[in-house]
One Martini backbone bead per residue (centre of mass of N, CA, C, O) as a GRO file, in nm:
protein
  255
    1GLY     BB    1  -0.893  -2.238   0.818
    2LEU     BB    2  -1.001  -2.133   0.474
    3LYS     BB    3  -1.251  -1.994   0.619
    4SER     BB    4  -1.420  -1.732   0.663
    5SER     BB    5  -1.489  -1.591   0.990
    6LYS     BB    6  -1.551  -1.496   1.314
    7GLU     BB    7  -1.266  -1.620   1.410
    8GLY     BB    8  -1.120  -1.574   1.135
    9SER     BB    9  -0.802  -1.538   0.943
   10TYR     BB   10  -0.527  -1.520   0.748
   11ASN     BB   11  -0.563  -1.226   0.687
   12LEU     BB   12  -0.575  -1.127   0.981
   13LEU     BB   13  -0.300  -1.238   1.071
   14LEU     BB   14  -0.134  -1.078   0.866
   15GLU     BB   15  -0.224  -0.794   0.947
   16LYS     BB   16  -0.123  -0.805   1.241
   17ALA     BB   17   0.176  -0.867   1.181
   18TRP     BB   18   0.229  -0.617   1.005
   19SER     BB   19   0.159  -0.398   1.213
   20LYS     BB   20   0.367  -0.483   1.424
   21TYR     BB   21   0.628  -0.452   1.254
   22HIS     BB   22   0.544  -0.132   1.172
   23LYS     BB   23   0.393   0.022   1.391
   24ILE     BB   24   0.079  -0.002   1.294
   25LYS     BB   25  -0.266   0.001   1.298
   26HIS     BB   26  -0.333  -0.063   0.980
   27SER     BB   27  -0.422  -0.356   0.777
   28ILE     BB   28  -0.468  -0.452   0.417
   29THR     BB   29  -0.550  -0.684   0.214
   30ILE     BB   30  -0.456  -0.775  -0.133
   31ASN     BB   31  -0.430  -0.881  -0.477
   32SER     BB   32  -0.251  -0.612  -0.525
   33CYS     BB   33  -0.061  -0.331  -0.557
   34THR     BB   34  -0.232  -0.200  -0.770
   35SER     BB   35  -0.492  -0.207  -0.609
   36GLY     BB   36  -0.374  -0.052  -0.370
   37LEU     BB   37  -0.327   0.215  -0.516
   38HIS     BB   38  -0.613   0.266  -0.607
   39VAL     BB   39  -0.762   0.269  -0.323
   40SER     BB   40  -0.578   0.481  -0.195
   41LEU     BB   41  -0.647   0.715  -0.387
   42LEU     BB   42  -0.947   0.710  -0.322
   43ALA     BB   43  -0.919   0.756  -0.013
   44LEU     BB   44  -0.770   1.044  -0.077
   45GLY     BB   45  -0.973   1.172  -0.315
   46CYS     BB   46  -0.926   1.107  -0.601
   47LYS     BB   47  -0.996   1.299  -0.904
   48THR     BB   48  -1.116   1.487  -1.128
   49GLY     BB   49  -0.854   1.745  -1.147
   50ASP     BB   50  -0.637   1.601  -1.022
   51GLU     BB   51  -0.297   1.565  -0.887
   52VAL     BB   52  -0.010   1.338  -0.923
   53LEU     BB   53   0.297   1.278  -0.798
   54VAL     BB   54   0.550   1.116  -1.008
   55PRO     BB   55   0.790   0.936  -1.109
   56ALA     BB   56   0.940   0.891  -1.423
   57LEU     BB   57   1.073   0.639  -1.277
   58THR     BB   58   0.842   0.374  -1.322
   59PRO     BB   59   0.599   0.182  -1.304
   60ILE     BB   60   0.298   0.193  -1.473
   61MET     BB   61   0.100   0.163  -1.226
   62CYS     BB   62   0.156   0.450  -1.103
   63ALA     BB   63  -0.021   0.578  -1.339
   64THR     BB   64  -0.283   0.410  -1.397
   65THR     BB   65  -0.410   0.443  -1.110
   66ILE     BB   66  -0.461   0.742  -1.146
   67TYR     BB   67  -0.651   0.719  -1.391
   68PHE     BB   68  -0.874   0.548  -1.251
   69THR     BB   69  -0.971   0.817  -1.078
   70GLY     BB   70  -0.920   1.078  -1.294
   71ALA     BB   71  -0.652   1.159  -1.253
   72THR     BB   72  -0.323   1.320  -1.290
   73PRO     BB   73  -0.012   1.257  -1.391
   74VAL     BB   74   0.296   1.398  -1.258
   75TYR     BB   75   0.618   1.424  -1.368
   76VAL     BB   76   0.919   1.357  -1.193
   77ASP     BB   77   1.224   1.383  -1.162
   78VAL     BB   78   1.528   1.203  -1.137
   79ASP     BB   79   1.796   1.093  -0.979
   80PRO     BB   80   2.082   0.964  -1.135
   81LYS     BB   81   2.202   0.826  -0.865
   82THR     BB   82   1.912   0.692  -0.737
   83PHE     BB   83   1.622   0.695  -0.901
   84LEU     BB   84   1.484   0.912  -0.744
   85ILE     BB   85   1.308   1.158  -0.653
   86ASP     BB   86   1.340   1.499  -0.721
   87ILE     BB   87   1.331   1.749  -0.497
   88ASN     BB   88   1.388   1.996  -0.697
   89ASP     BB   89   1.132   1.926  -0.892
   90LEU     BB   90   0.879   1.895  -0.719
   91GLU     BB   91   0.794   2.198  -0.663
   92ASN     BB   92   0.759   2.270  -0.971
   93LYS     BB   93   0.489   2.064  -0.994
   94ILE     BB   94   0.317   2.231  -0.810
   95THR     BB   95  -0.032   2.284  -0.770
   96LYS     BB   96  -0.365   2.349  -0.701
   97ASN     BB   97  -0.422   2.026  -0.792
   98THR     BB   98  -0.254   1.900  -0.590
   99LYS     BB   99  -0.274   1.597  -0.368
  100VAL     BB  100  -0.033   1.381  -0.432
  101ILE     BB  101   0.245   1.182  -0.326
  102LEU     BB  102   0.420   0.937  -0.508
  103LEU     BB  103   0.631   0.727  -0.331
  104VAL     BB  104   0.916   0.557  -0.474
  105HIS     BB  105   1.085   0.268  -0.411
  106MET     BB  106   1.411   0.189  -0.570
  107TYR     BB  107   1.675  -0.015  -0.607
  108ALA     BB  108   1.732   0.019  -0.282
  109GLY     BB  109   1.602   0.294  -0.268
  110ILE     BB  110   1.536   0.545  -0.009
  111ASN     BB  111   1.335   0.774   0.084
  112ASN     BB  112   1.320   1.078   0.254
  113ILE     BB  113   1.051   1.128   0.446
  114LYS     BB  114   1.096   1.398   0.593
  115THR     BB  115   1.125   1.579   0.344
  116PHE     BB  116   0.837   1.515   0.221
  117LYS     BB  117   0.668   1.598   0.469
  118LYS     BB  118   0.736   1.898   0.458
  119ILE     BB  119   0.611   1.951   0.180
  120ALA     BB  120   0.328   1.842   0.239
  121LYS     BB  121   0.269   2.048   0.463
  122LYS     BB  122   0.312   2.312   0.301
  123TYR     BB  123   0.078   2.203   0.064
  124ASP     BB  124  -0.136   2.003   0.160
  125LEU     BB  125  -0.040   1.693   0.134
  126LYS     BB  126  -0.022   1.361   0.036
  127ILE     BB  127   0.120   1.031   0.119
  128LEU     BB  128   0.214   0.771  -0.107
  129GLU     BB  129   0.365   0.455  -0.046
  130ASP     BB  130   0.588   0.262  -0.246
  131CYS     BB  131   0.699  -0.070  -0.112
  132ALA     BB  132   0.753  -0.313  -0.309
  133GLU     BB  133   1.098  -0.276  -0.275
  134ALA     BB  134   1.095  -0.216   0.081
  135LEU     BB  135   1.103  -0.445   0.273
  136GLY     BB  136   1.274  -0.356   0.572
  137ALA     BB  137   1.352  -0.074   0.504
  138LYS     BB  138   1.572   0.212   0.554
  139ASP     BB  139   1.654   0.517   0.604
  140GLN     BB  140   1.891   0.754   0.705
  141ASN     BB  141   1.696   0.779   0.981
  142GLY     BB  142   1.561   0.483   1.044
  143ILE     BB  143   1.302   0.463   0.867
  144LEU     BB  144   1.051   0.265   0.799
  145ALA     BB  145   0.909   0.160   0.536
  146GLY     BB  146   0.565   0.261   0.564
  147SER     BB  147   0.536   0.395   0.878
  148SER     BB  148   0.471   0.744   0.808
  149SER     BB  149   0.251   0.768   0.612
  150ASP     BB  150  -0.067   0.778   0.509
  151ILE     BB  151   0.001   0.553   0.283
  152SER     BB  152   0.083   0.199   0.222
  153CYS     BB  153   0.248  -0.026  -0.020
  154TRP     BB  154   0.265  -0.377  -0.106
  155SER     BB  155   0.428  -0.665  -0.253
  156PHE     BB  156   0.361  -1.034  -0.358
  157GLN     BB  157   0.518  -1.081  -0.588
  158SER     BB  158   0.748  -1.312  -0.711
  159ALA     BB  159   1.004  -1.087  -0.677
  160LYS     BB  160   0.968  -1.048  -0.387
  161HIS     BB  161   1.044  -1.090  -0.060
  162ILE     BB  162   0.750  -1.185  -0.056
  163THR     BB  163   0.519  -1.462  -0.150
  164CYS     BB  164   0.187  -1.565  -0.334
  165GLY     BB  165   0.243  -1.481  -0.647
  166ASP     BB  166   0.011  -1.270  -0.550
  167GLY     BB  167  -0.014  -0.943  -0.397
  168GLY     BB  168  -0.095  -0.750  -0.087
  169ILE     BB  169  -0.054  -0.439   0.115
  170ILE     BB  170  -0.204  -0.207   0.352
  171SER     BB  171  -0.113   0.099   0.535
  172THR     BB  172  -0.236   0.277   0.840
  173ASN     BB  173  -0.316   0.528   1.100
  174ASN     BB  174  -0.598   0.580   0.964
  175ASN     BB  175  -0.920   0.498   1.018
  176THR     BB  176  -1.068   0.623   0.773
  177LEU     BB  177  -0.882   0.509   0.552
  178ALA     BB  178  -0.912   0.210   0.623
  179LYS     BB  179  -1.216   0.194   0.570
  180LYS     BB  180  -1.207   0.282   0.274
  181VAL     BB  181  -1.023   0.061   0.169
  182ARG     BB  182  -1.208  -0.174   0.237
  183LYS     BB  183  -1.452  -0.087   0.067
  184PHE     BB  184  -1.307  -0.057  -0.212
  185SER     BB  185  -1.187  -0.373  -0.190
  186ASN     BB  186  -1.502  -0.489  -0.078
  187LEU     BB  187  -1.778  -0.387  -0.245
  188GLY     BB  188  -1.905  -0.194  -0.008
  189PHE     BB  189  -1.955  -0.300   0.263
  190LYS     BB  190  -2.113  -0.188   0.548
  191PHE     BB  191  -1.965  -0.371   0.784
  192LEU     BB  192  -1.707  -0.237   0.740
  193LYS     BB  193  -1.391  -0.187   0.890
  194ALA     BB  194  -1.069  -0.124   0.965
  195ASP     BB  195  -1.047  -0.447   1.119
  196ASN     BB  196  -1.286  -0.647   0.933
  197GLY     BB  197  -1.259  -0.757   0.627
  198GLN     BB  198  -1.249  -1.104   0.659
  199ILE     BB  199  -1.515  -1.118   0.819
  200GLY     BB  200  -1.782  -1.311   0.833
  201LEU     BB  201  -2.109  -1.381   0.788
  202THR     BB  202  -2.386  -1.520   0.839
  203LYS     BB  203  -2.645  -1.648   0.658
  204TYR     BB  204  -2.866  -1.519   0.838
  205GLN     BB  205  -2.773  -1.227   0.808
  206ARG     BB  206  -2.770  -1.209   0.492
  207GLN     BB  207  -3.089  -1.318   0.463
  208ASP     BB  208  -3.192  -1.077   0.586
  209PRO     BB  209  -3.415  -0.843   0.466
  210LYS     BB  210  -3.282  -0.603   0.658
  211PHE     BB  211  -3.015  -0.633   0.531
  212LYS     BB  212  -2.747  -0.407   0.465
  213ARG     BB  213  -2.485  -0.438   0.248
  214PHE     BB  214  -2.452  -0.143   0.107
  215ASP     BB  215  -2.257   0.202   0.097
  216GLU     BB  216  -2.065   0.129  -0.154
  217ILE     BB  217  -1.847   0.145  -0.428
  218GLY     BB  218  -1.668  -0.147  -0.518
  219PHE     BB  219  -1.411  -0.388  -0.527
  220ASN     BB  220  -1.264  -0.714  -0.614
  221TYR     BB  221  -0.963  -0.711  -0.405
  222ARG     BB  222  -0.929  -0.959  -0.256
  223MET     BB  223  -0.773  -1.183  -0.057
  224ASN     BB  224  -0.712  -1.499  -0.043
  225GLU     BB  225  -0.658  -1.754   0.181
  226PHE     BB  226  -0.424  -1.899   0.045
  227SER     BB  227  -0.241  -1.652   0.008
  228ALA     BB  228  -0.233  -1.565   0.306
  229ALA     BB  229  -0.099  -1.823   0.416
  230ILE     BB  230   0.163  -1.796   0.251
  231ALA     BB  231   0.244  -1.507   0.337
  232LEU     BB  232   0.263  -1.567   0.638
  233ALA     BB  233   0.484  -1.784   0.623
  234GLN     BB  234   0.689  -1.589   0.497
  235PHE     BB  235   0.682  -1.359   0.715
  236GLU     BB  236   0.799  -1.545   0.946
  237LYS     BB  237   1.086  -1.528   0.748
  238ILE     BB  238   1.193  -1.235   0.691
  239GLU     BB  239   1.488  -1.226   0.799
  240LYS     BB  240   1.595  -1.438   0.604
  241PHE     BB  241   1.524  -1.293   0.335
  242LEU     BB  242   1.678  -1.030   0.391
  243SER     BB  243   1.958  -1.157   0.428
  244LEU     BB  244   1.985  -1.278   0.146
  245ARG     BB  245   1.964  -1.010  -0.013
  246ARG     BB  246   2.198  -0.859   0.123
  247ASN     BB  247   2.420  -1.060   0.051
  248MET     BB  248   2.386  -1.040  -0.256
  249GLY     BB  249   2.433  -0.735  -0.277
  250ASN     BB  250   2.722  -0.731  -0.158
  251LYS     BB  251   2.848  -0.911  -0.378
  252ILE     BB  252   2.787  -0.729  -0.620
  253PHE     BB  253   2.939  -0.467  -0.511
  254ARG     BB  254   3.228  -0.629  -0.505
  255ILE     BB  255   3.269  -0.671  -0.824
   0.00000   0.00000   0.00000
């Protein structure tokens, strides 16, 4: 049914399918990729005084979500041939306040994750991967987009590979980050764990005077069950949708 319960939900089914496809431990549904970027940056500890490196050519949400946390976006030049973040300018923009590299895949171009992970390790930085335009894509090393950074976000907006009108999903291999993302995206409920975001409590548990509801300040960024059901049905046909896009792309490049 469409009601979250102890038995599970379409959100939970979608999260499990997503994690299996990407061979990643935790996935968390969200009401938009913008919300996903916001809570991911919060989970990574971004706050006033911090800096986040972001490509100069990117949708505005990649900058505004950084502002939401109090941190400052620092724009990195893009390579004119790929429109992706310029690795040569990246290190020039790193300061003692830099905390995160927001790596955005755009226009069918996929960043070489190994290269950026080396830099992140060198300067003790985290990588947040924006995969809104990169579902099912691999880089030149055959690494699936979103499968190996600290946190990754995808979009289910109407122009994306799969859609439920609007929505998104976040993935990570880190249990602590997954739990933080759930809390920040679901009102800060105390009972939330890395893998139980959409499972409801009984009314008897909620109405117990001793029940402690919250231990964090969070946002109401949950994906609703109707959207999750549609996204799951779309994701079950992901290979078909990817094939259609690739065929269209090949025809365009042959013109």
